[in-house]
ZAZARO-666006 format. One line per 10 residues: number of its first residue (from 1); their letters; for each residue x, y, z of N, C-alpha, C, O. Coordinates in steps of 0.2 Angstrom, whole numbers, plus 5000, padded with zeros to 4 digits. Layout:
NUM) A) X Y Z X Y Z X Y Z X Y Z  ...
// end
This chain:
1) MGYHDSPISA) 4900 4881 5046 4893 4884 5045 4890 4883 5038 4894 4881 5034  4884 4885 5037 4881 4884 5031 4883 4888 5025 4887 4893 5026  4879 4887 5019 4881 4891 5013 4880 4899 5014 4884 4902 5010  4875 4901 5018 4874 4908 5018 4874 4911 5025 4871 4916 5026  4878 4908 5030 4878 4910 5037 4883 4915 5039 4882 4918 5044  4888 4916 5035 4893 4921 5037 4897 4923 5031 4897 4919 5026  4901 4928 5031 4906 4930 5026 4911 4924 5024 4913 4924 5019  4912 4920 5029 4917 4915 5028 4914 4910 5023 4918 4907 5019  4908 4909 5022 4905 4905 5017 4906 4908 5010 4908 4904 5005  4906 4915 5009 4908 4918 5003 4915 4916 5001 4917 4915 4995
11) YAHESDDVRF) 4920 4917 5006 4927 4915 5005 4928 4908 5003 4932 4906 4998  4924 4904 5006 4925 4897 5005 4923 4895 4997 4926 4891 4994  4918 4899 4995 4916 4897 4988 4921 4900 4983 4920 4899 4977  4927 4903 4985 4932 4905 4980 4936 4899 4979 4940 4899 4974  4936 4893 4982 4940 4887 4982 4937 4883 4976 4931 4883 4974  4941 4878 4974 4939 4873 4969 4934 4868 4972 4930 4865 4968  4935 4866 4978 4932 4861 4981 4929 4863 4988 4933 4864 4992  4922 4864 4988 4919 4866 4995 4915 4861 4998 4911 4857 4995  4917 4859 5004 4913 4854 5008 4911 4857 5015 4915 4858 5019  4904 4857 5016 4901 4859 5022 4900 4853 5026 4895 4849 5024
21) LNPVDYRYEG) 4903 4852 5032 4902 4846 5035 4898 4846 5041 4895 4841 5044  4896 4852 5043 4892 4853 5049 4885 4856 5047 4885 4862 5045  4880 4853 5049 4873 4855 5046 4870 4861 5050 4864 4863 5049  4873 4863 5056 4870 4868 5060 4875 4874 5061 4881 4873 5059  4873 4879 5065 4878 4884 5066 4880 4884 5074 4878 4878 5077  4883 4889 5076 4886 4888 5083 4881 4888 5089 4883 4886 5094  4875 4889 5087 4870 4888 5093 4868 4881 5094 4864 4880 5099  4870 4876 5090 4868 4869 5091 4875 4865 5091 4880 4867 5090  4874 4858 5093 4879 4854 5093 4882 4852 5087 4888 4853 5085  4877 4849 5082 4879 4847 5076 4885 4842 5076 4885 4838 5081
31) KHDDAALAQL) 4889 4842 5071 4895 4837 5071 4901 4840 5074 4902 4847 5074  4905 4836 5077 4911 4839 5080 4917 4840 5075 4916 4837 5069  4922 4844 5077 4927 4846 5072 4931 4840 5069 4934 4840 5064  4931 4834 5072 4935 4828 5070 4932 4826 5063 4934 4821 5060  4926 4828 5061 4923 4826 5055 4927 4828 5049 4927 4825 5044  4932 4833 5050 4937 4835 5045 4942 4830 5044 4945 4830 5038  4943 4825 5048 4949 4821 5047 4948 4816 5041 4952 4815 5037  4942 4813 5041 4940 4809 5035 4941 4813 5029 4943 4810 5024  4939 4819 5028 4939 4823 5022 4946 4824 5020 4948 4824 5014  4950 4826 5025 4957 4827 5023 4960 4821 5021 4964 4821 5016
41) RRILSAPDQR) 4959 4815 5024 4962 4809 5022 4960 4807 5014 4964 4805 5011  4953 4809 5012 4951 4808 5006 4955 4812 5001 4957 4810 4995  4956 4818 5003 4959 4823 4998 4967 4821 4997 4969 4821 4992  4970 4819 5003 4977 4817 5002 4978 4811 4998 4983 4810 4995  4973 4807 4998 4973 4800 4995 4972 4800 4988 4973 4795 4984  4969 4806 4985 4967 4806 4978 4973 4806 4974 4978 4809 4975  4972 4802 4968 4978 4801 4964 4981 4808 4961 4987 4808 4959  4977 4813 4960 4979 4819 4956 4980 4825 4961 4980 4830 4959  4981 4823 4967 4982 4829 4972 4989 4831 4972 4994 4827 4974  4991 4837 4971 4997 4840 4971 4996 4848 4972 4991 4851 4969
51) DSFVVIHTMG) 5001 4851 4975 5001 4858 4976 4994 4860 4979 4991 4865 4976  4992 4857 4984 4985 4858 4987 4986 4863 4993 4990 4862 4997  4981 4867 4993 4980 4872 4999 4973 4870 5002 4968 4872 4999  4973 4867 5008 4967 4865 5011 4966 4870 5017 4970 4870 5022  4960 4872 5018 4958 4877 5023 4952 4873 5027 4947 4871 5024  4953 4872 5033 4948 4869 5038 4946 4874 5043 4950 4876 5047  4940 4876 5043 4937 4880 5047 4933 4876 5053 4928 4873 5051  4936 4877 5059 4933 4873 5064 4928 4877 5069 4928 4883 5068  4924 4874 5072 4920 4877 5077 4924 4878 5084 4922 4883 5087  4929 4874 5085 4933 4876 5091 4930 4876 5097 4927 4871 5100
61) SHFRYTDRYP) 4931 4882 5101 4928 4882 5108 4923 4887 5108 4921 4890 5114  4919 4888 5103 4913 4893 5103 4908 4890 5108 4906 4884 5108  4905 4894 5112 4900 4892 5117 4894 4889 5113 4892 4892 5108  4890 4884 5115 4891 4881 5121 4896 4876 5121 4897 4872 5116  4901 4876 5126 4907 4872 5126 4905 4865 5126 4909 4861 5123  4900 4863 5130 4899 4855 5130 4896 4853 5123 4896 4847 5122  4894 4857 5119 4892 4855 5112 4898 4853 5107 4898 4851 5102  4904 4855 5110 4910 4855 5105 4914 4849 5106 4920 4848 5102  4913 4844 5110 4917 4838 5111 4912 4832 5113 4907 4833 5116  4914 4826 5111 4910 4820 5113 4911 4819 5120 4916 4822 5123
71) RTFAKFTPDD) 4907 4816 5123 4907 4815 5131 4913 4811 5133 4915 4811 5139  4916 4807 5128 4922 4804 5130 4928 4809 5131 4933 4807 5134  4927 4815 5129 4932 4820 5131 4931 4825 5137 4934 4830 5138  4925 4823 5140 4924 4826 5146 4928 4824 5152 4926 4821 5157  4934 4826 5152 4939 4825 5157 4938 4829 5163 4939 4827 5169  4937 4835 5162 4936 4840 5167 4928 4841 5169 4925 4843 5165  4926 4839 5175 4919 4839 5177 4919 4842 5184 4923 4842 5188  4912 4844 5185 4907 4845 5181 4907 4850 5176 4910 4855 5177  4905 4849 5170 4905 4854 5164 4898 4857 5163 4898 4860 5158  4893 4855 5167 4887 4858 5166 4883 4858 5173 4884 4853 5177
81) PVGAPAQLFD) 4879 4863 5175 4876 4863 5181 4871 4857 5181 4869 4855 5176  4868 4855 5187 4863 4850 5187 4857 4853 5185 4854 4858 5188  4853 4850 5180 4846 4852 5179 4846 4857 5173 4840 4858 5171  4851 4860 5171 4850 4866 5166 4857 4867 5163 4862 4866 5166  4857 4869 5157 4863 4870 5154 4867 4876 5157 4864 4881 5160  4874 4877 5156 4877 4882 5159 4876 4889 5155 4874 4888 5149  4876 4894 5158 4874 4901 5155 4881 4905 5155 4884 4905 5160  4883 4907 5149 4889 4910 5148 4890 4916 5152 4896 4917 5154  4885 4920 5154 4886 4926 5157 4884 4926 5165 4883 4931 5168  4883 4919 5167 4881 4918 5174 4887 4917 5178 4891 4912 5177
91) RDDKQVLING) 4889 4921 5183 4895 4920 5187 4895 4914 5191 4900 4911 5193  4889 4912 5193 4888 4906 5197 4890 4900 5193 4892 4894 5196  4890 4900 5186 4892 4894 5182 4900 4895 5180 4902 4891 5176  4904 4899 5184 4911 4900 5182 4915 4893 5181 4918 4892 5176  4914 4889 5186 4918 4883 5187 4916 4878 5181 4920 4875 5178  4910 4877 5180 4908 4872 5175 4909 4875 5168 4911 4871 5164  4909 4882 5167 4911 4884 5161 4919 4883 5160 4921 4882 5154  4923 4884 5165 4930 4883 5164 4931 4876 5162 4935 4874 5158  4928 4871 5166 4929 4864 5164 4927 4862 5157 4930 4859 5154  4921 4865 5155 4919 4864 5148 4924 4867 5143 4925 4863 5138
101) YDNTILFTDH) 4926 4873 5144 4931 4876 5140 4937 4872 5140 4940 4870 5134  4940 4869 5145 4946 4865 5145 4945 4859 5141 4950 4856 5138  4939 4856 5142 4937 4850 5138 4938 4852 5130 4940 4847 5126  4935 4858 5128 4936 4859 5121 4943 4860 5119 4945 4858 5113  4948 4862 5123 4955 4863 5121 4958 4856 5121 4962 4854 5116  4956 4851 5125 4958 4844 5125 4956 4841 5118 4960 4838 5115  4950 4842 5116 4947 4840 5110 4950 4843 5104 4952 4840 5099  4952 4849 5104 4955 4853 5099 4962 4850 5098 4964 4849 5092  4966 4848 5103 4972 4845 5103 4972 4838 5099 4976 4837 5095  4966 4835 5101 4965 4828 5098 4964 4829 5090 4967 4825 5086
111) VLSGLIDELA) 4960 4834 5088 4959 4835 5081 4965 4837 5077 4967 4835 5072  4969 4842 5080 4975 4844 5077 4980 4838 5077 4983 4838 5071  4980 4834 5082 4985 4828 5081 4983 4824 5076 4987 4821 5072  4976 4823 5075 4974 4819 5069 4975 4822 5063 4977 4818 5058  4975 4828 5062 4976 4831 5055 4984 4830 5054 4986 4829 5048  4988 4831 5059 4995 4831 5058 4997 4823 5056 5001 4822 5052  4994 4819 5059 4995 4811 5058 4993 4810 5051 4997 4806 5047  4988 4813 5048 4986 4812 5041 4991 4815 5036 4993 4811 5031  4994 4820 5038 4999 4823 5034 5005 4819 5034 5009 4818 5029  5007 4817 5040 5013 4813 5041 5013 4807 5038 5019 4804 5036
121) KHEDVESWLL) 5008 4804 5036 5008 4797 5032 5011 4798 5026 5013 4793 5023  5011 4804 5023 5013 4805 5016 5021 4808 5016 5022 4814 5016  5025 4803 5018 5032 4805 5019 5036 4808 5013 5041 4811 5014  5033 4807 5007 5037 4809 5001 5034 4816 4999 5035 4818 4993  5030 4819 5003 5027 4826 5002 5029 4831 5006 5030 4830 5012  5030 4837 5003 5032 4843 5007 5025 4845 5010 5021 4847 5006  5024 4846 5016 5018 4848 5019 5019 4852 5026 5024 4851 5029  5014 4856 5027 5014 4860 5034 5007 4861 5036 5002 4862 5032  5006 4862 5042 5000 4864 5045 5001 4871 5049 5005 4871 5053  4997 4876 5048 4997 4882 5052 4990 4883 5055 4985 4883 5051
131) YSSDHGEALF) 4989 4883 5062 4983 4883 5065 4983 4889 5070 4988 4891 5073  4977 4893 5070 4976 4898 5075 4969 4899 5076 4965 4898 5072  4967 4901 5082 4960 4903 5084 4959 4910 5082 4964 4914 5081  4953 4912 5080 4952 4919 5079 4951 4923 5085 4952 4929 5084  4950 4920 5091 4950 4924 5097 4950 4919 5103 4949 4913 5102  4951 4921 5109 4951 4917 5115 4944 4919 5118 4940 4922 5115  4944 4916 5124 4938 4917 5128 4939 4919 5135 4944 4917 5138  4935 4924 5137 4936 4926 5144 4931 4922 5148 4926 4920 5146  4933 4920 5154 4929 4916 5159 4930 4919 5166 4932 4916 5171  4927 4925 5167 4927 4929 5173 4934 4929 5176 4935 4927 5182
141) DDCRMQSGHG) 4939 4931 5172 4946 4930 5174 4948 4935 5179 4953 4934 5183  4945 4941 5179 4947 4946 5184 4941 4951 5186 4936 4948 5185  4943 4956 5189 4937 4960 5192 4932 4963 5188 4927 4965 5190  4934 4963 5181 4929 4965 5176 4923 4960 5175 4918 4961 5173  4924 4953 5177 4919 4948 5177 4917 4947 5170 4910 4947 5169  4921 4947 5165 4919 4947 5158 4919 4939 5156 4923 4935 5159  4914 4937 5152 4914 4931 5149 4913 4931 5141 4910 4936 5139  4915 4925 5138 4914 4925 5131 4919 4929 5127 4925 4929 5130  4918 4932 5121 4923 4935 5118 4921 4942 5115 4915 4943 5115  4925 4946 5112 4923 4952 5109 4926 4958 5113 4926 4963 5111
151) QFSKATQHPA) 4929 4956 5119 4932 4961 5123 4939 4962 5121 4942 4958 5118  4942 4968 5123 4949 4970 5122 4953 4968 5128 4954 4972 5132  4955 4961 5128 4958 4959 5134 4963 4954 5132 4962 4951 5126  4968 4952 5136 4973 4947 5134 4969 4940 5133 4971 4936 5129  4964 4939 5137 4961 4932 5137 4958 4931 5130 4957 4926 5128  4955 4937 5127 4952 4936 5121 4956 4938 5115 4955 4935 5109  4961 4942 5116 4965 4944 5110 4972 4940 5109 4975 4941 5104  4974 4936 5114 4980 4933 5114 4980 4925 5114 4983 4922 5119  4976 4922 5110 4976 4915 5109 4983 4912 5106 4986 4916 5103  4984 4906 5107 4990 4903 5104 4989 4901 5097 4984 4900 5095
161) ALFWASPLYK) 4995 4899 5094 4995 4897 5087 4999 4891 5087 5004 4890 5091  4999 4887 5081 5003 4881 5081 5005 4880 5073 5002 4881 5069  5012 4878 5073 5014 4877 5066 5018 4870 5066 5022 4868 5071  5016 4866 5061 5020 4859 5061 5022 4858 5053 5018 4860 5049  5028 4855 5052 5030 4854 5046 5032 4847 5045 5035 4844 5050  5031 4844 5039 5033 4837 5038 5041 4837 5038 5044 4842 5036  5044 4831 5039 5051 4830 5039 5054 4832 5032 5059 4835 5032  5051 4831 5026 5053 4833 5020 5053 4840 5019 5058 4843 5016  5048 4844 5021 5047 4851 5021 5053 4854 5025 5056 4859 5023  5054 4851 5031 5060 4854 5035 5066 4853 5032 5070 4858 5032
171) RLNQDKVSLL) 5067 4847 5029 5074 4846 5026 5075 4851 5020 5081 4853 5019  5070 4853 5016 5071 4857 5010 5070 4864 5012 5071 4868 5007  5067 4866 5018 5066 4873 5019 5069 4874 5027 5065 4877 5031  5075 4872 5028 5077 4873 5035 5077 4880 5037 5076 4881 5043  5079 4885 5033 5079 4892 5035 5072 4894 5037 5072 4898 5042  5067 4893 5033 5060 4895 5035 5058 4892 5042 5056 4895 5046  5059 4885 5043 5057 4882 5049 5061 4885 5055 5058 4886 5060  5068 4886 5054 5072 4888 5060 5070 4895 5061 5070 4897 5067  5068 4899 5057 5066 4906 5058 5059 4906 5062 5059 4910 5067  5054 4902 5060 5048 4901 5064 5050 4899 5071 5047 4901 5076
181) QNRQDMLAST) 5054 4894 5072 5056 4891 5078 5059 4897 5083 5057 4897 5089  5063 4901 5080 5066 4906 5084 5061 4912 5086 5062 4916 5090  5055 4912 5082 5050 4917 5084 5044 4914 5087 5039 4917 5087  5045 4908 5090 5039 4905 5093 5035 4909 5099 5029 4908 5100  5039 4913 5102 5036 4917 5107 5034 4925 5105 5032 4929 5109  5035 4926 5099 5034 4933 5096 5026 4934 5096 5022 4930 5094  5024 4940 5098 5017 4942 5097 5015 4942 5089 5019 4946 5086  5010 4939 5087 5008 4939 5080 5001 4940 5080 4997 4939 5084  4999 4943 5074 4992 4944 5073 4989 4939 5067 4993 4938 5063  4983 4937 5068 4980 4933 5062 4980 4937 5056 4980 4934 5050
191) GMFFETMTDL) 4981 4944 5056 4981 4948 5050 4988 4947 5047 4989 4949 5041  4992 4943 5050 4999 4942 5047 4999 4935 5043 5005 4933 5041  4994 4931 5044 4995 4924 5042 4994 4923 5034 4997 4918 5032  4991 4928 5031 4991 4927 5023 4998 4927 5020 5000 4923 5017  5002 4933 5022 5008 4933 5019 5013 4928 5022 5018 4925 5019  5012 4925 5028 5016 4920 5031 5015 4914 5027 5019 4910 5026  5008 4912 5025 5007 4906 5022 5010 4906 5015 5012 4901 5012  5009 4912 5011 5012 4912 5004 5020 4912 5005 5023 4909 5000  5023 4914 5010 5030 4913 5011 5032 4906 5012 5037 4903 5009  5028 4903 5016 5029 4896 5018 5028 4891 5011 5032 4887 5010
201) AGIAVEGNRP) 5024 4893 5007 5023 4890 5001 5027 4892 4995 5027 4889 4990  5031 4897 4996 5035 4900 4991 5031 4903 4985 5033 4902 4979  5026 4906 4987 5021 4909 4982 5022 4917 4982 5022 4920 4987  5023 4920 4976 5024 4927 4976 5017 4930 4974 5014 4928 4969  5014 4934 4978 5007 4937 4976 5008 4945 4976 5011 4948 4980  5005 4947 4970 5006 4955 4969 5002 4958 4975 4996 4956 4977  5005 4963 4978 5002 4967 4983 5004 4964 4990 5001 4967 4995  5008 4959 4991 5010 4956 4997 5013 4962 5001 5017 4966 4998  5012 4962 5008 5016 4967 5012 5022 4963 5015 5020 4959 5020  5028 4963 5013 5033 4959 5015 5034 4959 5023 5035 4953 5026
211) NNSLLSVHPR) 5033 4964 5026 5034 4964 5034 5028 4961 5037 5028 4961 5044  5023 4959 5034 5017 4956 5037 5018 4949 5038 5013 4946 5040  5024 4946 5036 5025 4939 5036 5029 4938 5042 5034 4941 5044  5028 4932 5046 5032 4930 5051 5039 4928 5049 5043 4927 5053  5040 4927 5042 5046 4925 5039 5050 4931 5037 5055 4930 5034  5047 4937 5038 5051 4943 5035 5057 4944 5039 5057 4942 5045  5062 4947 5036 5068 4949 5040 5066 4954 5046 5069 4953 5051  5061 4958 5045 5059 4963 5050 5052 4963 5050 5048 4967 5048  5049 4957 5053 5041 4957 5054 5039 4963 5058 5042 4965 5062  5033 4965 5056 5030 4971 5059 5027 4969 5066 5026 4963 5068
221) VPTEILQADV) 5027 4974 5070 5024 4974 5077 5016 4974 5076 5014 4980 5074  5012 4969 5078 5005 4970 5078 5002 4974 5083 5000 4972 5088  5002 4981 5081 5000 4986 5086 4992 4985 5087 4990 4987 5093  4988 4982 5083 4981 4981 5084 4980 4977 5090 4974 4977 5093  4984 4972 5092 4983 4968 5098 4989 4970 5104 4988 4967 5109  4994 4974 5102 4999 4975 5107 4997 4978 5113 5000 4976 5119  4992 4982 5113 4990 4986 5119 4985 4983 5123 4982 4985 5128  4983 4976 5121 4977 4973 5125 4979 4972 5132 4984 4969 5134  4976 4975 5137 4976 4975 5144 4983 4978 5147 4984 4978 5153  4987 4982 5143 4993 4985 5145 4991 4990 5151 4995 4990 5156
231) DFRCPSGK) 4986 4994 5150 4985 4999 5155 4980 4997 5160 4978 5001 5164  4977 4991 5160 4972 4989 5164 4975 4986 5171 4979 4982 5171  4972 4988 5176 4974 4986 5183 4967 4985 5187 4963 4990 5187  4966 4979 5190 4960 4979 5195 4962 4983 5201 4967 4984 5203  4956 4986 5203 4957 4990 5209 4960 4986 5215 4959 4980 5215  4964 4989 5220 4967 4985 5225 4962 4981 5229 4956 4984 5231  4963 4975 5230 4959 4970 5234 4954 4967 5229 4950 4963 5232  4953 4968 5223 4948 4965 5219 4951 4959 5215 4947 4956 5212
// end
């Protein structure tokens, strides 16, 4: 998003190098997330690049779903009704919304694979990639007939995350990588990612909460999302 569109813009300007690649906000198509690939390639190829921390803020699967991927990634169709765009809150559009959303996931996989490929080219560098969505999307999943995000449900509160490490990082940090592999099914919160990243990088930061890291001996239980949908049951027959 743009220079003044969200609090994320303010955080972005704390970095040494700020690059806004998408000229529009989530209401329009703009550029797709793979625009970040060429930028990462340039950063990694710069002769003075070392000890770099690169943050890539993607548009991901934000509605409109069909705006988030090139038509070459429209594997699941139809992804739009005939004659008009899909409406996020229209139950009649459920199937085309699901198809469009699935296409965004396919394209996100492509973008993540491309980012990993760029990192993997530099075999003599310790590198890792940590990815997470900030939320999932509901698509009329149960009797509540909710769509979009912002609701307190597993569909919106329990998206997946991904971690990748280069061969050199794995070799020099076997304990950290093994610990994350053993915890791949553990419930985690995005609120735990700051301490996790500083631990992965071997950086000590004043005020860190040790049990807020996924590499902690005893990581905390993320109670802020633990109860999502625990007590919810659709009425019988719904």
